[in-house]
C-alpha positions as a Markdown table, in Angstrom:
| # | Residue | x | y | z |
|---|---|---|---|---|
| 1 | Met | 21.6 | -9.6 | -24.0 |
| 2 | Thr | 23.0 | -7.1 | -21.6 |
| 3 | Arg | 23.6 | -7.9 | -17.9 |
| 4 | Arg | 21.4 | -6.1 | -15.5 |
| 5 | Ser | 22.9 | -4.3 | -12.5 |
| 6 | Gly | 22.6 | -6.0 | -9.1 |
| 7 | Ile | 20.2 | -3.3 | -7.9 |
| 8 | Val | 17.9 | -3.7 | -11.0 |
| 9 | Arg | 17.9 | -7.4 | -10.6 |
| 10 | Gln | 17.1 | -7.2 | -6.9 |
| 11 | Gln | 14.2 | -5.0 | -7.7 |
| 12 | Glu | 12.9 | -7.4 | -10.4 |
| 13 | Ile | 13.1 | -10.2 | -7.8 |
| 14 | Ile | 11.2 | -8.2 | -5.2 |
| 15 | Glu | 8.5 | -7.3 | -7.9 |
| 16 | Ala | 8.3 | -11.0 | -8.8 |
| 17 | Ala | 7.6 | -11.9 | -5.2 |
| 18 | Lys | 4.9 | -9.2 | -5.0 |
| 19 | Asn | 3.3 | -10.4 | -8.2 |
| 20 | Leu | 3.2 | -14.0 | -6.9 |
| 21 | Ile | 1.6 | -12.9 | -3.6 |
| 22 | Ser | -1.0 | -10.8 | -5.5 |
| 23 | Leu | -1.9 | -13.6 | -7.9 |
| 24 | Arg | -1.5 | -16.7 | -5.8 |
| 25 | Gly | -1.0 | -15.8 | -2.2 |
| 26 | Met | 1.9 | -15.6 | 0.2 |
| 27 | Glu | 2.2 | -19.4 | 0.5 |
| 28 | Ser | 3.1 | -19.5 | -3.2 |
| 29 | Val | 6.3 | -17.5 | -2.7 |
| 30 | Thr | 9.2 | -19.9 | -2.9 |
| 31 | Ile | 12.7 | -19.3 | -4.2 |
| 32 | Asp | 11.9 | -21.7 | -7.1 |
| 33 | Ala | 8.7 | -19.8 | -8.0 |
| 34 | Ile | 10.5 | -16.4 | -7.8 |
| 35 | Ala | 13.3 | -17.7 | -10.0 |
| 36 | Glu | 10.7 | -19.0 | -12.6 |
| 37 | Glu | 8.9 | -15.6 | -12.5 |
| 38 | Val | 12.1 | -13.7 | -13.1 |
| 39 | Gly | 13.6 | -16.2 | -15.5 |
| 40 | Leu | 16.6 | -17.0 | -13.4 |
| 41 | Ser | 18.0 | -20.1 | -11.7 |
| 42 | Glu | 17.5 | -20.5 | -7.9 |
| 43 | Gly | 21.3 | -20.1 | -7.6 |
| 44 | Ala | 21.1 | -16.7 | -9.3 |
| 45 | Ile | 18.4 | -15.6 | -6.8 |
| 46 | Tyr | 20.7 | -16.6 | -3.9 |
| 47 | Arg | 23.5 | -14.5 | -5.4 |
| 48 | His | 21.3 | -11.5 | -4.7 |
| 49 | Phe | 19.5 | -12.6 | -1.5 |
| 50 | Asn | 20.3 | -14.9 | 1.4 |
| 51 | Ser | 16.8 | -16.1 | 1.9 |
| 52 | Lys | 13.1 | -15.7 | 1.1 |
| 53 | Arg | 12.7 | -13.8 | 4.3 |
| 54 | Gln | 15.2 | -11.2 | 3.1 |
| 55 | Ile | 13.3 | -10.8 | -0.1 |
| 56 | Leu | 10.0 | -10.4 | 1.7 |
| 57 | Asn | 11.5 | -7.9 | 4.2 |
| 58 | Leu | 12.8 | -5.8 | 1.4 |
| 59 | Leu | 9.4 | -6.0 | -0.3 |
| 60 | Ile | 7.8 | -4.6 | 2.8 |
| 61 | Asp | 10.5 | -1.9 | 2.9 |
| 62 | Asp | 9.7 | -1.0 | -0.7 |
| 63 | Ile | 6.0 | -0.9 | 0.0 |
| 64 | Glu | 6.5 | 1.4 | 3.0 |
| 65 | Ile | 8.7 | 3.8 | 1.1 |
| 66 | Thr | 6.1 | 4.1 | -1.7 |
| 67 | Leu | 3.1 | 4.4 | 0.6 |
| 68 | Met | 4.8 | 7.1 | 2.7 |
| 69 | Arg | 6.0 | 9.0 | -0.4 |
| 70 | Thr | 2.5 | 8.9 | -1.8 |
| 71 | Leu | 1.1 | 10.4 | 1.5 |
| 72 | Lys | 3.7 | 13.2 | 1.5 |
| 73 | Glu | 3.9 | 14.1 | -2.2 |
| 74 | Ser | 0.2 | 14.1 | -2.9 |
| 75 | Gln | -0.5 | 16.9 | -0.5 |
| 76 | Val | -0.4 | 20.5 | -1.6 |
| 77 | Asp | 0.7 | 23.5 | 0.6 |
| 78 | Gly | -2.1 | 26.0 | 1.0 |
| 79 | Lys | -4.9 | 23.4 | 0.7 |
| 80 | Asn | -7.0 | 22.5 | 3.7 |
| 81 | Ala | -6.9 | 19.0 | 5.2 |
| 82 | Met | -10.0 | 17.8 | 3.4 |
| 83 | Glu | -8.7 | 18.8 | 0.1 |
| 84 | Asn | -5.4 | 17.1 | 0.9 |
| 85 | Leu | -7.2 | 14.0 | 2.0 |
| 86 | Glu | -8.9 | 13.8 | -1.3 |
| 87 | Leu | -5.6 | 14.3 | -3.1 |
| 88 | Ile | -4.1 | 11.4 | -1.0 |
| 89 | Leu | -7.1 | 9.2 | -1.9 |
| 90 | Ser | -6.8 | 10.1 | -5.6 |
| 91 | Ala | -3.1 | 9.3 | -5.5 |
| 92 | His | -3.7 | 5.9 | -4.0 |
| 93 | Phe | -6.4 | 5.1 | -6.5 |
| 94 | Lys | -4.2 | 6.3 | -9.4 |
| 95 | His | -1.7 | 3.7 | -8.3 |
| 96 | Val | -4.0 | 1.0 | -7.1 |
| 97 | Gly | -4.1 | -0.6 | -10.5 |
| 98 | Asn | -0.5 | -1.4 | -10.5 |
| 99 | Phe | 1.7 | -1.0 | -7.4 |
| 100 | Met | -0.9 | -0.2 | -4.8 |
| 101 | Thr | -3.2 | -3.2 | -5.3 |
| 102 | Gly | -0.3 | -5.6 | -5.1 |
| 103 | Ser | 1.0 | -3.8 | -2.1 |
| 104 | Phe | -2.2 | -3.9 | -0.1 |
| 105 | Ile | -2.6 | -7.6 | -1.0 |
| 106 | Val | 0.9 | -8.2 | 0.4 |
| 107 | Ile | -0.1 | -6.4 | 3.6 |
| 108 | Thr | -3.2 | -8.5 | 4.0 |
| 109 | Glu | -1.3 | -11.8 | 3.3 |
| 110 | Ala | 1.6 | -10.9 | 5.6 |
| 111 | Ile | -0.7 | -10.2 | 8.5 |
| 112 | Ala | -3.0 | -13.2 | 8.0 |
| 113 | Leu | -0.2 | -15.8 | 7.5 |
| 114 | Asp | 2.7 | -14.2 | 9.3 |
| 115 | Val | 5.0 | -15.9 | 6.7 |
| 116 | Ala | 8.7 | -15.3 | 7.5 |
| 117 | Gly | 7.7 | -13.4 | 10.7 |
| 118 | Leu | 6.5 | -10.4 | 8.7 |
| 119 | Arg | 3.4 | -9.6 | 10.9 |
| 120 | Gly | 5.4 | -7.3 | 13.3 |
| 121 | Arg | 7.2 | -5.5 | 10.5 |
| 122 | Val | 3.9 | -4.9 | 8.6 |
| 123 | Ser | 2.2 | -3.8 | 11.8 |
| 124 | Ser | 4.9 | -1.2 | 12.4 |
| 125 | Met | 4.6 | 0.1 | 8.9 |
| 126 | Leu | 0.8 | 0.4 | 9.1 |
| 127 | Phe | 1.0 | 2.2 | 12.5 |
| 128 | Arg | 3.3 | 4.8 | 10.9 |
| 129 | Tyr | 1.0 | 5.1 | 7.9 |
| 130 | Val | -2.1 | 5.6 | 10.0 |
| 131 | Asp | -0.2 | 7.9 | 12.3 |
| 132 | Phe | 0.7 | 10.1 | 9.4 |
| 133 | Leu | -3.0 | 10.2 | 8.3 |
| 134 | Lys | -4.0 | 11.0 | 11.9 |
| 135 | Gly | -1.8 | 14.1 | 11.7 |
| 136 | Val | -3.7 | 15.2 | 8.5 |
| 137 | Phe | -7.0 | 14.8 | 10.4 |
| 138 | Glu | -5.7 | 16.8 | 13.4 |
| 139 | Gln | -4.7 | 19.5 | 11.0 |
| 140 | Gly | -8.2 | 19.4 | 9.5 |
| 141 | Ile | -9.7 | 19.9 | 13.0 |
| 142 | Lys | -7.4 | 22.9 | 13.4 |
| 143 | Asp | -8.2 | 24.4 | 10.0 |
| 144 | Gly | -11.9 | 23.8 | 10.4 |
| 145 | Ser | -12.3 | 21.5 | 7.4 |
| 146 | Val | -12.9 | 18.4 | 9.7 |
| 147 | Arg | -15.6 | 18.3 | 12.4 |
| 148 | Ala | -14.1 | 19.0 | 15.8 |
| 149 | Asp | -15.8 | 15.9 | 17.3 |
| 150 | Val | -14.1 | 13.5 | 14.9 |
| 151 | Asp | -11.5 | 11.2 | 16.5 |
| 152 | Pro | -8.4 | 11.6 | 14.2 |
| 153 | Gly | -7.1 | 8.1 | 14.9 |
| 154 | Val | -10.5 | 6.5 | 14.1 |
| 155 | Ala | -10.9 | 8.7 | 11.0 |
| 156 | Ala | -7.3 | 7.7 | 9.8 |
| 157 | Thr | -8.0 | 4.0 | 10.3 |
| 158 | Ala | -11.3 | 4.3 | 8.3 |
| 159 | Phe | -9.5 | 6.2 | 5.6 |
| 160 | Phe | -7.0 | 3.4 | 5.3 |
| 161 | Gly | -9.9 | 0.9 | 5.2 |
| 162 | Leu | -11.3 | 2.7 | 2.1 |
| 163 | Ile | -8.0 | 2.0 | 0.3 |
| 164 | Gln | -7.4 | -1.5 | 1.6 |
| 165 | Ser | -10.9 | -2.7 | 0.9 |
| 166 | Thr | -10.9 | -1.4 | -2.7 |
| 167 | Ala | -7.5 | -3.0 | -3.4 |
| 168 | Thr | -8.7 | -6.3 | -2.0 |
| 169 | Leu | -12.0 | -6.3 | -3.9 |
| 170 | Arg | -10.2 | -5.3 | -7.1 |
| 171 | Ala | -7.8 | -8.2 | -6.7 |
| 172 | Leu | -10.6 | -10.6 | -6.1 |
| 173 | Asn | -12.3 | -9.4 | -9.3 |
| 174 | Asp | -9.1 | -10.1 | -11.4 |
| 175 | Tyr | -8.2 | -6.3 | -11.4 |
| 176 | Gln | -11.3 | -5.5 | -13.6 |
| 177 | Glu | -13.2 | -3.0 | -11.4 |
| 178 | Pro | -13.5 | 0.6 | -12.7 |
| 179 | Leu | -12.0 | 2.7 | -9.9 |
| 180 | Val | -12.9 | 6.3 | -10.7 |
| 181 | Glu | -16.6 | 5.9 | -10.0 |
| 182 | Trp | -15.9 | 3.9 | -6.8 |
| 183 | Arg | -13.5 | 6.5 | -5.6 |
| 184 | Asn | -16.0 | 9.3 | -6.1 |
| 185 | Gln | -18.8 | 7.4 | -4.4 |
| 186 | Met | -16.7 | 6.2 | -1.5 |
| 187 | Trp | -15.2 | 9.6 | -0.9 |
| 188 | Asp | -18.6 | 11.2 | -1.0 |
| 189 | Ile | -19.9 | 8.8 | 1.7 |
| 190 | Tyr | -16.8 | 9.1 | 3.8 |
| 191 | Lys | -16.5 | 12.9 | 3.7 |
| 192 | Arg | -20.1 | 13.4 | 4.8 |
| 193 | Gly | -19.1 | 11.7 | 8.0 |
| 194 | Ile | -16.2 | 14.0 | 8.8 |
| 195 | Leu | -16.8 | 17.3 | 6.9 |
| 196 | Ser | -17.2 | 20.4 | 9.0 |
| 197 | Asp | -20.3 | 22.4 | 8.5 |
| 198 | Thr | -18.3 | 25.7 | 8.6 |
């Protein structure tokens, strides 16, 4: 058996923490549970991390990097804001079965329980996420694809809610919900509220 690099092992530990939160909730995350999930001793976990708090903070960092990358990389130059919003939604739903569902459950748990003082960190991440989306809606008002009377901040928050609620419901249903039809119906309902008539 080959030894894994420290970075690979750290990522496995972070993923184990995310899996535990997704399946059993934030309170289930202990160094012992993480060690068991990864197949290591507690001492081996402590060789990579100083504390559970450090693991959870790096997990939030990992989630933020992935969420923001998804927002940025799913847009296409030359498309209007409504088209790009649909691409963003599709990208989130494409990943919701693996990374995204777990990520949004972690977000919910971190806010609700404030384990390891994560609430402030998650709040900052979500404000950056919604602020990015707000910029897309502002662009949509400028390019005429979004109604001029739509509040970009409210629209961005509601858009986030589409993704968060789907991830939560899917997790509660043991990850069995078919997402394509949900995405299509949710997007259709949502876009009718913001789509410009022009």
